[in-house]
N, C-alpha and C positions, 0 to 999 in steps of 0.2 A: 605523532600517532602513524605508524606504519603501517600499511594494509598488507594482508596476507592472504595469499590466493589458496582456498581450501577445497574448492571442488570446481574443476575445469571442465565445465558442461556445456559451452558452447550455446547457451540458451538463447533464442530469437529474441525473446524479451523477459529476462528473470525478473521477477516482481512477487512484491506482497510477502515478505517474509514474517512469519508468526511463530513465538516463541511458544512451544508446548511444553511448559514447567513441570507437569506430573511424569512425563515421559522422557524429559530431558534429551528435547531433540527440536531441531529449526526445521518447519516446514515452508516451502516457497513454491511458486508456480513458474511456468514458461506460457505466456500469454498465446501467442500463436499455436504451438504445439498441443495445448490442451493438456498438459501434465503437471501432475502435482509431485514435488519431489521432497524428500525427508531425510535430513543427515542426523544422527545421532551422535549428542556430544560425549555421551559417555565411552562407546567404544568405535566412534567413527564410519559405524555401519550406515548404509544408504540405502534408498528404496526410492520406487517411482510407481507412479499410477496413472494411467490412461485416460481421459475422460472425452466424450466425443464431439467436443466444439472447444472454442477459446475459453481459456478460464480467466476471467479478468482480476477476481482477488476472490478470497476465502475467509473464513474465521471458524475458531475452536467451538464446538458445543458441549453443554452438558452430559450430554448423552454419550460424548467421544466420538461422535460423527464431526463431519466439516459441514458447515453451510456456505456453498459455492455459488458466487454470480458466474454463471454462464453468459453468452452472448445477449438475451434478453428477457431471462429469467433467472431466478433464483431457486436452487434445489438443494436437498441435503445427499451427502456423499459419504457412504461407509468405507473405511478403510481397510477394514476386515476382509469384504467381498465384493468390493468395487460398488455395491448397489448404488444407485442413482433414485431418490424419491422427490416427486415434484412437491414443491412447497408454493411458490406464489403463482400467480397466474402469469401467462406472456405479457411484458412490458410493452404500453404502447409508445414505442420510439421510432425516429425515422429508420428509413432502411439501411441507412450509412452508419447508423450509429451502433454502439455496442457499450456493454457495461464494462467499467473499469475499477479504479481504485474501492476499495470498502474496509471498513473497520467495526467493530463493536463498541458503542460508545458507553459511558458509566451507568446508564439506566439499564442496560442489556440488550438494546434494540441494534439492529445492523444498519449500518450508513454506508450506501454505495451510489458512486455517480457513474456517469455515460458519458461516452465521447465520441466526435465524429471522426470517421476514418477517411473522409474525402480529401482530396488535394486541390486547392488549399481546404484547410478546415472552416468550418462554419461555426457561429456560437449556438450549437443545436443541442449540447449535452445538458444534462439535469443531474440533480442530488436528492436521493430518495432515501427515506426511512423505512425500515421492514421490522415490524413487530412480531411478536411469538405467535400470533394468530394467523400468520400469514399473509397480513395486510399490508400494502406498499404504498407509501404517500409520498408525493412530489413535495419538495421541500425549498427548493430554490432552481433556478435555471438561468440559461445563457451562457453555458461553459464550451469552449472549444475541447477541453480535455479534463475532466474533472478529476481531482488528486489531491494529494497531501492531506488526508483525512489524520487528525490527532486529538488528544484533547489535554488541557493542564491538568498539574497534579490534584489540584481540587475538585476536577471534573466541571468548572464553572465556564470554561472556554473551550468551544470548539476551534479548531484549524482546519482552513480547507483552501485548495488553490485550484488557479485554472493555469494549467503546465505553458500553455502556448502565448498566454496573454503575459506571464510572469508575475502574476498578482496572488498574494495571499493574504487570504481575509482571515478575521478572528470574529466569532459569534459568541454571546451570552448564551451558554446551555444550561437548561432547569427541566430536568422531568421530561428528557425527550424533545423539547422544544427547542428552537432556535430564533434569535432576535437581536437587534441590534450589531447588525453587519457593519465592519469598519474594516478598511484598508490595513493590513497587518506589516506588510512589507511589499516592495516593490523589486524585482530581480530581473537584470539584463542578461542577454546571451552570454555575455562574456563572464557573468559571475556566476551564472549556473541555472537555466530556467528550473523553477520547483516541480520535481516529481514527488515521489513518495516520501512518507515522512514519519518521526515518531518525535516523543517528547521525553526529556529527562526529568529526574526528580528535583532539580533546581529550577523547573519549569521553562526550560530553553526548548526550541524547536529545531529540530534536526532536519534539513531538507536536501535530497538528493539532487544535486545541480546537473541535471541530465543533460545540459547543453555545452558544459565546462569540464567534466570531469572532476568533479568536487563536492565535498559534503558541506554544507553550510550551516551553522548553528546562530540561531537567532536568541537573543535575550527576550524575556518575557513580556518588554516594551517595543521590540520590532528590531532595534537596530542588529548588523549582523557583527556577532562577538568572535566568530572564529571560522575559518575555510581552510579546511582539510584536503589536500592534493589526493586523487585515487591513481593508481597505474592503469585506469582505465578511461576510456572517451566518455562513456555515459552510464554513472551510476543510477539506479532507479529506486531504491528505497533501503533504508536503515531500519533496523530491529534491536534492541538490547536483550543480551542475554548475559549470565552472570561473568563479569570479568572482561566481556567482549562487546562490541559493536559488529553486526553483520550487515553485509550491504549486498544487493544483488544488483545485475548491471545487464544490458543489453547489447546485442552486436549492429554495427553501423556499416553501412556499405558505402562509404567516402573516404576522404583522405586522412580522416581525424579517427578512423578506426584502429585498434589495437590487437595484438593477437590473443590478449587475456579478456577481450570483451566477451560476455554473456557467461563470465563465471562469477563463483560466489565467495565474498572475500570477508574477513573479518581483521579488526582493529582492537587491539587490547584499549580497556578503559576503566578507570577507576568510577564511572558515574553510573548510577542506575536509571533505569528506564521506567517511564510510569506504566505500571501493569495493564493490558489491554483484557478486559472482561471476556467471559465466554458468552455466547449465545445460548439462553435459556429456552432451549427445546424439549424439557422435561419437567 
């Protein structure tokens, strides 16, 4: 698999790619810039939208809007007129925390985690479930950087990671409830601490190895099956589209940085991704 640069955006932290199949476009965000970008796979057209604060993650909605995780609140965002509508109440998080990785689960609820932005980080992050009535429920705690949400093809397993601790967990998932937490994989800095993730139709878990410039593919049982080098220092999240695996990245300020950091890349693949549901807001 050879990675190709498709948009040299120089994102501070490019993240959260989402495949919008009806419109044949890939959407993703730049977290610190508070921007959402769209790349049309049909004609290469590019669009961008500005939000008033950090965008940790977002999801497609049945109405055509986006459900967006801002720093401490989840809102609706209308791409046609940039209108923002409050959805959840402000979340009771420590002052140093913000919302981070989020994704819609098989039951249509939105799962989103938080992270500590302090140096050094503390285990202050949480994992939440957001339902169509705007209720937000804390489901798990103790994360430095909540990340890596993805589900198995049958929807019965939820994967979730703590990037800083290098741990990926698996949970049993039934009707929006999680149980039976167990360690799925433990990843070193050299192998690539787990950032954003996606699953393929064979049940394998693809994790962006943000500390090692790699994409790591784990089998459904946990062992590392494949590690794909990237031409950047810090890939952040993969996303499957027909024929390709798209990958976002962030810019680093150290000696491991490359000139392509912060760009959007794609790799050809015959694998299909597990479809991510839309949030049922209508």
